[in-house]
N, C-alpha and C positions, 0 to 999 in steps of 0.2 A: 068768442063772446067775452065781454069784460067780466072781471071777477065779481063785481056787484050783481050782475045778472045771474051768474051761476049761484051766487050766495042766496039769492031770493028763491031759487029752485029747491034748496035744501028744506027739510022739514023743521018745524019749530024748535025742537030740542037740540038739533045739531047747530042751528043758528045761535041758540043761547050758549052752547058749549064754546063755539068760536068767539062769541062776545066775551065770555068769561076769561078765556085764554088771552084775548087781546087786552082786556082790562088788567090782567095779571102781568102781561108784558110791559104795560105802561108803568106799573109800580117798580119793576126792576129795570135797571138801565141797560144791561146787556144780557144775552143768553149765558155768557161765561160767568156772570155774577150768580146766576141761579145754580150753577154747578158747584160753586164754592160752598164748602160745608159750614162756613161761618154765617151764611145767610139765614135770616130768621125763617122759621118754619111756616110763617104765614104767607110768605111769597111763593112757596112751593105748592103745587096743586096735587092733592091726594085724591084718590078715587072716591073716598068717602066725602071729601069736600064737594066734589061734583054732584054726588047724589043729594047732599043736603041743600046746596045752593040752588040747584035746578029743580029740586023737589021731584025727583024721579026715582024709580027703583034701582037697586044695585045691578041687577042683570042688564037693565036697559043702559045704564051708564057704562058698564064694562063692554057691552056690544058696540056702543058708539065709539068708545076709545079704541076698540079693536079695529073697527072699520077705518078710523083715521090713521091708525098705526099701519095698517096694510096699504094705505094710500101714501105713506111716507110723510105724513104731516105731524105725527107725534111719536115719541119714544116712551116706553114704559120701563122704569127701573124698579125692581122689587128689592126693598130694604126691609128685611125681616118679613113681617106680615103686611106691611104697608106697600102700596103701589104708588110710586111717584110718577106723575105725568110731566114730560118735558116736551116743549114744542121744538120742531126742527126749523132750520132756516126757511124752508118752504112755507111753513105756517106763519113765520114772522113776516114774510113777504105778503101773504094774504091779509094778515092783520093790518099791515101798513097801507095796503091798497084800500081796505075798507074804511080806514080813518079819513081818507081823502074825500 
């Protein structure tokens, strides 16, 4: 099945999360740039940013991120109390396929 067909099978909140990540990837030029500590904090995706932008509860957001992490689409880095969400190359491929 094409990626777009599988994308349409996901529930609404997961599709919005993927769209938010794809939009964030469009803002940063490469994944390596997002790892650079000099990058502005606005280009990084925090778990709280997900809950605020998608207007969902924190447990729901953490559950969705955990499911994507288990699928190998996201990595979560804990910096102090903050949880930074980073897309993997697999997620980048999905985002590029959805842009077409």
